N, C-alpha and C positions, 0 to 999 in steps of 0.2 A: 549614511546616503548608501544605497544599494549597489555592488557592484555590476557591472552589465552583465547580462549574460550572453555569453561566447557561441558563438553559431557552430553546433556539434551534432552530431549525428546520433548522440543518445541522451537523452532527459531525466536527469536526476532529477528524486522525490529522496526529500528526507522524511521522520515521521514524529509527529507532536508528541510529548513526553503524556501519559496516561493521567488521569485524576486519581486513579485509585490505588496508584504506591503514591502520589505527592501529600506534599505537607499543605491541607488545601490555602490556609492561609497566605502565602504566599504562587500558590500556582497559577495563576493570572500573569503574575511576572515572569513566571518560569518560562509559562506559554511565548509569551513576548520575548523574549530574549531568546531561546531556539529558534522561532518564526526569522529573527532578525539575522542569525548567525547564519540561516539555512539560505535568506536571503544573497546575504552579503557573498558567502561562497559561491551563488553560482544556481544554486537547489532553483530547477523550477516552478516544484511546487513541493506541498508535507500533509504529509499520511495523516488524517484525523482518526482515532477511534473512534467505537461508539458499540459498545454493549452494555449490558445492565448495571454494570458496576462503574459509569463513566460519565460527567457533567456533560451535558447534552452537547454532539460535535455539531451542531450549525450554531451553537451562541459561542463555541470555543474556534471555530471557521471565523467568526464575525470580528471577534478581539485579533487575530492573524489579519483580516484584512487592513483593522482600523490602523494596527501599528507596521506595516510594510507598505512598501508602494507596488507591487508588481507579485508576489508569491500568490500561487496557486492554493486553496485547500483542497486538497483531496478527501473530502467526503465520505467516511463509510455508511452508506447505506441498507438497512437492513429492512425489507417489506413487511415486517411483523409490526413495527414502530409509529407507522406514517402513511397513508395514501399515496399514490403516485401523484395527484394533485399538487398536496400540500407540499410535495419534495419540487414539484414545477416552479411553485411559486414561490419557492424560496429563493430557487437559484435565479429568476427574474427579477426576482425584491433585491437581492445583494447588486445584482447587474444595474439594478437601477438609479442604486442607491451609491451603487461606488465604483462602477463603471469595472469591475473585477472577473476574470475567468473563474469558474472552479472546475473540479474536475470530480467526479462519482466514482469510488470504489464500492461495487454494487456485490450486498454480502451474500449469500444464499442460507449461512448458517449460523454458524455462532459457540457459543459455551452450551455443552448440553445442559446444562441447570436455568442457561436463561432460557432456553428452548420449551423447558417440561414447567416453568413457573409462567412463561407466558400459553400455554396450551398448545402450544405450536407440534403435531404430531406428523407433519408432512414429510415424509419421506427425502432420500437426499436427492434424487433423481426431478423427482418430482417437485423439489424445492428451486429449481437450476429450470423447472420450466416457467416456475409461477414467475421466479427474480424475469425472464426475459419477456413475457406480459407487462409484468410493472415500469422495467425498463423501456417497451417500445409505447407506452400509453406518457411518461414523461420527454421521449425523444418529439411522440406525434406534437404534445400542448407545448414543446418551444419553439416547433417549426411554425406553429403559429402562422398556418397560411388559411386553415378554416376550422372550424369547431371539430373538437373528435368523436370519433364514434366508433366503439373497439368492444366487441362481443365473444370474450375468451374463456377458459375455461376456471382460470380465479379471479377476472378484473371485467367488468362492465362498465361502460361509461356511455352518454350518450349525448351527443351535440356540447360537449363540454368544450371553454374556449377560454383559456389562460391570458391574464390583463394583468402589471400590463408587458406588450411585447416585450421575445427578448431581442435585440441587438444580433445577429446570426454571427460575426464574429469574435462573441462568448458562446458560441452553445459546447456544452463540459465533453470536454472529456470523461469514455466510460471505459474503466475498469471492471475487470472480472476475474474469479482463480481461475489459474485454468489448470488443474494439477492434475483434474478426472475429465475425462470422457465427456460429463454432461457439461462439467465446463466449459470447457474447449467449443461444445457443439452452441451453445447458450451464448460464450464469445462469437462463436460464426455467425451466429443468426444476428446480432446485432452490431457486429461490425466493433466490437469492442475488444483491447487490446488486454490479452492474457497473462494473468500474472502467476506465473511458478514461486516454488521455494527447491531451490535447483537444488540436485544430486553434485558431487564436483564435474569439473569441467568438463573431463572426460570418460566421466558418464553418462553426461545430459547428451538427452539426444537438440538435434540442431527446433530452431523453431519451426512448427504447423504452418505448409503452405499456407498462404491465405488470409493468415492471421497475424496482427502484430501482436508482438510477445514482448514481458521482460520477467525481471527477477525481482525477487527481495532476498536482501541479503545486509548483513554488518558488518563493516568491513574496521579493522586497526591495520594502521600502518602507518610506517614509520621508516625513516632514511636505514635504519640497520634491522633485521630481522631479531636480534637478538631484544634490542629496544622493544619491538612492537608487541613480543611475547612477554615481555616484562608488563607492560601494560593490560594484556588480556588478562594475565593468569591473577593479578592483581586485582581488575576489575571483575572477572568470574570465577572466584574461586568454587574447586568441588563443593557439594554441597547435599550432604545425603536427605537433607531432608527436601529437598527441592526435587531430588532423581525420583523420589518418593511419590509426589508431586505428579512431575512428568509421565510415573508409568501409569498411576489411577486416569489423568484425563486422557491418555491415549485408550485406555480400555473402555471408556462409555463413548468416545471420538468417533463420528464417522465421515470424517476428513482424512480424504484419500492422502492429504500432503503429508498429513498429521505423520502419519501409521510411516507413508514413504522415507521422512526424516526417523524417526525411531528405530527406524529397520535399517539406517544403513550405518557401517564400519567405517569411516574414515581415517585415511594412512595420519600417522602420526606423526610423521614427517610432510604431509601436507599444508599448503596453506588455509585448508577446507578444514572447519572447526564447528563439532559440532557442540562440545559442550555448555558453552551457553544456555544452547537450547535444553538440552540433556537433563541441566538443571534448574528449567521452569523460572529461568532468567529472563531469557525472550521468547519470541515467535519466531526466528530463523533463525537459518544458517550464518556462521563468519568468516571472514577471510579475512587470513592475519598473518604477516611480514612483511618484507621489508617491499618498498617501493615497485620495482623491479618483480619482485614474487607476486605482488599483487594485479598489480599490472596484466602479468602471464593469463594468470587466474580469469582475470576480465576478459582480456583479450578475448582466450580461446568462448568467453559467452559470448563476447558480440560477434564476433566471426559465425558464430552459429546463430545466427540473425537477431539475438535479443537487442532492444533498444529503449528500453524504460530499464531503470534501476528505484528501486527503493529502497532507501537503506534504514537502518535501525534508528534509534532517537542519537542523536548524536550527543556525548559527554560534552563539548568544549567547541568553541570558534577551532581551535587549533586543530582539534581530531578532524572535523570536516577539511581543511587545510591541507592537513596530510594524506585524506583521502583521495581529496583532487589532484595531489601530485601522481599518486596511482593515476588515477585517472587519464591525465594528462600523458602517461606515460604509453595505458593502455588503446587509447584514441587514436594513436597515429595510424595506426594500420586499416582502422575505420575509417578515417577522414580521405 
């Protein structure tokens, strides 16, 4: 039985394990386990990756829906993979069959080799313009008040109607990367939540006015700081091969958040930790320390207006319990 979601001003999402690094015969059960841990801990939803190396994100999300009671899949959606009508049809079908709301993590780019393989040569800023049109069509179809006609630079539809209609209470939440000006502009146009890969809280500017904002971080918290760091260093040891891979990935990436993180030099005494990112083990910064130390860093983000947190893949249910213990402290000033 899932724990009841507490009434809090910050929504927390976990992340589903990627299939690309999993033992495939046991992957389905791993997805189910992590989804159940996430729901039991109080997470609102769970991010599901989508790229050329992953199993289909919609099928993974269906597995999550079938084995939880309220957890919302946050599904990564890349326009080059499917028509916006197909996305809208999948959302309304999940709602009709399961009465479950989903969230969409709208992805403008991706790994350079994936884009090349799919012959997508669209420049960075134009990918966000395309994403805005794409997401607008999805939203108009799901609103369902009338057939949709849209004549944009990238997409055109005429008198397109979606069936079955979507319950308005199950309209998806929309997330989009907010680390670039183009991403923020798209978020503003769509009314989406802009997600950032944050700098240390003392360096991170507050949330942009008029836009819902969130952050993506991993967290390793324990009652004592020394215990948290022991877990962190054991889980993410230094890896020279991973460092070289990160350097190569940075050279070919046009993602601004990627370059922003690789250029940071965090204080070794800080709870803000980039070793997992720099060793190509994760795609986000980590916060490591005691409950109080992690809570202080998170409270600074919350004070800056960030109201959504997407966590990295949890290692265990106990990991989530420790994380939410730190959140309980951090959220007190926000509440």
